[in-house]
Every structure is written in C-alpha cells, then in structure tokens.
N, C-alpha and C positions, 0 to 999 in steps of 0.2 A: 677393731676392738677384739682384744684377746679374750680366752675362755674365761679367764678369772674375773674380769669385769662382766662379761655375759651372765656368769653365775650371779654375781653380786647383783646387778640389775633385775633379774628375774626374781630374786629373793626379795628384793626390795618392792619390787611390783607386786608381789603376792601379799607382804604385809599391808601395801598401801590398799589393796582390793579388799581384804578381810577386815581391815578396820572400818571400811566404810559398809559393811554387812550389818544390819540392824540385829541379826539373829546371833552375831558373835559379841552383842554389846557387853555381854556379862564377863568375857575373857579380858585379861589385863592385856595391855601392850608387851609386856614381856611374854607371856604365853604363846601370844600371835606370833612375835618375833623367833622364839623357840621353835615353834611348827617350821618355821621357814629357814631354821639353821642358824639363827642369829641369837647367841646365848649370852650376849654381853649387851645390857640395856644401853649403858653409855654409848658404846660404838654404834649400835642401831639407831638411836637418835641422831647422833652426828652424820652418820652415813645417810639416813633418811631425809635429813634436812638438806644435805647437799645434793642430792638426787632430785627431792621434789619440791624444794624450797619452803617446806613447811615441816614443823616437827610432828612426830606421831601423835601427840597429845591435841595439838591444834588442828589437826586433820580430822581427828575423832570429834572433835567439839563442833566442827563444821557442819557434819552430817545431822 
C-alpha cells in the first residue's frame, strides 16, 4: 500500500473513531471530516462508505 492510501486510511479511520464518540455528538460530520483533512463532504461520504461499508451518517445513527 502506497503512502497516499495509508494517509487516506488513517484519516478515514480517524473520522470513524470520532463519529463514535458521544462527546463529539454536537459536531457535524463535515466538522469532524475537516479536522481529519477531508474538506469535501461528498468525497468524504463516498470514500468512507467504500472503506467502512457504511455511510458516516448511518454509522453515527448506529451508536
């Protein structure tokens, strides 16, 4: 796996972790994505689903 893919995976895993934290429930998905360097909400949703097989919105609803 190349460095670009590793960075992408680390960022998406960080978003996933943060979305599951109750203390961050008041932050929007876009805000959490931006913290991890993902400033395009549409891209984040597509990439997140491709990596984790669930959308950020659905993951947040599951917790």
